[in-house]
N, C-alpha and C positions, 0 to 999 in steps of 0.2 A: 144693419141689413144691407145686402148688396142689391143695388138697383140698376147696375150697368156701368159701362165705361163711357164717360161723357165724350162726345165728339171733340170737345175742347181739349181732351188729352192728346188726340191725334194732331190737332192744330198746334198744341204746345211743342210737340216734338218736330213738327215741320219747321216751326220758327227756330227751334234750338239747332237744327241742322244748318240753318242759314246763318246763325249767330251764336256759335258755341263759345261764349265768353263769360267771364265772371260778372261783368256789368249786366248782361242780359239775365243771367241766372239770379242775381240779387234782386233785380226789378220784378222778376216773375216767380220767385220762390213760393209765394203764397198760392199762385196758380198751380204750381207743381203739387204742393201739399194737398190742395183741394180736389183737383181733377185727375191726378195720377196716383199719388201714394195712397190716399184714403180709399179710393175704389179698389186698388190692388189688394190692400190689406183686408177690405171687406170681402173680396172675392175668395181669398185664401181661407178666411174664417168660414165662409159659406161651404167650402169643400172639406173642411177639417174633419167633419163627422165621419167621412168615408176614407179619406186618404192620410189624415194626420196633420199635425201643425206644420204650417209653412213659414217661410221667412221672405221678407221683401228685401231685395238687394239694394245696397247703397247706390245713389245716383252718380257718385264720383268715380272717375277712371283712375286706375293706378298707372301713372305715366312714368314711373321711375326707370323702367327698362324699355320704354317705347319711343320710337321716333315721332309718333303722333302725340303731340302734347296738348291736344284739346282736352279740357278738364272734365267734361261731363258726358255721361253715356247718353246716346240718342235713343234709348229704349228703357223700359222698366220691366225687370224680371222678377218673378216669384218662384220659389223652389220648395218642394216637399221632399225631404231626404229620407230614403229608406236604408241606405248605407252610405258611408262617406263616398261622395262622387257618383251616387246612384239615386235616381228618383224621378219625380215629375216636375215639369217646368211649364210656366206660362209667361207670356211677354206681350206688352203693348208698345207700339211705336207709331211713326207717322203713317205707315201703310195699313195698320190694323192689328189683328190678333195672331199670335203664334203660340202653338202648343207643342210640347215635346215630352219625351220620356226616354230614359236609358241610362247608360254608363258614360259619364262625362270626364272624370279625371282619369289619369292613367299612370299611376306609380308602377314601377317595375313589378312589384308583387301583384298588383291588380291585373296587369296585362298577362302575367304568367298564369294566374288563376283562370282568367278568361280563356286563354288559348288552350289550357289543359282541358277545360270543359268543352270547347269547340272540337278538340281532337277526340274526345270520348264519343264513341259511336252513338250511344243512347242520347246523351245530352246534346251532342252536336246536331243530330238529326232533329231533335225537338226544337232547337233554335232555328234551324232552317225552316221548319213549318211555321213557326211564329213570325219570322221575317216575311215569308211569302204571303201569309194571311194579311199582315199589315200593308204590304205593298199593294195587294189586290183591293184593299179598302181605301186606297188613295194616300197612304202615308209615304213620306220620303225617308229612306234609310240612309243615315249618314254617320259621321264620326271620323276621327283621324285615322288614316291608314298609311301603311308602308307602300312605296311604289314597287318594291320587290317583295319576294316571299321572305318570311321570317327565317332566321338562321336555323337549320336543322329540320325544316319542314319540306317534305317532298314536293316536287313539281306537280305530281299527279294527285295531291291530296284532294279528297272529294269536297272539302269545304275550304279550299285555299283562299277564296275571296274573304270569307269571314275571318280566317286566320290572320289576314293582313291588318285587321282592325286593331287599333290601340284604344279606341273608344267606340261605342255603338249606340246610335240614337234613332228614334223614329219621330217624325215631326209632320205637322200640317200647318199651313198658313191660310188665314182667312183675311182676304184683302177688303178692308173697309166694309164689313158686312152690315146690312141695314139694321141688324138687331144688336149691334155692339153696345148701344146705349140703353139696353133693356136687360131685365133679369135673365133673359134667355142666354146671355153670355155664359153665366155660371153653368147652365145645363149643357151647353155645347162643350165647355171645358171638361165637365164631369164625364160626358159621353166619350170624349176623346181619350181621357185618362183611363177610363174603364177598358177601352179597346187596346190601349197600350199596356195595361196592367200585367198580362201574362208575360210580356217581354221584360218589364221592370222586375217582376217577381223572379224570373229566371236569372236575371243579372244580379239581383239582390242575394240570391242563394249562392251563386258561384263566386261573386266578388267578395261576399261577406264570409266565406268559408274560413274558419280558424280565427275569426275576430271575436 
């Protein structure tokens, strides 16, 4: 049963940011398992009835192609996938709770499908409405974007800003909320994911086309 994210989880990540070393991790691995991984697993289980099974990401960074060789992530994420690269996300770190939803990965096929849908008048206008509604509800719209317009897209395209996106997400940050260590956290995440669901469903449909 999910009872909340312990304050000790935020403290753990604050300490890890200060000492991201194998020696620190080894000495505090039991703390991570108890106050971070176990509550995140319970949170995803709590939400599974409505959104589907989720996965808890590994705490280790992939440093093979990175200049930053620090070995451990300074956050813990959980993800419910609706299509490869599309779904609902939740994260805890030293600052609090982060929730998001949308289209994360961007293979060439996925980007083409996304832009074809944005280009379509009916589906493109629908996406504009979804994005505006989320923005008016306090969500930040993000994702990887081109600095210029995509090749072949007109300068006066009515949805040029959306066409620049290679991924598209909506997110909200809760900075050390006073309810994070209570069961209310699950309801806050559930409410946010419900508000993001129309966007995720739109993306699931267009990104998943033909799969």
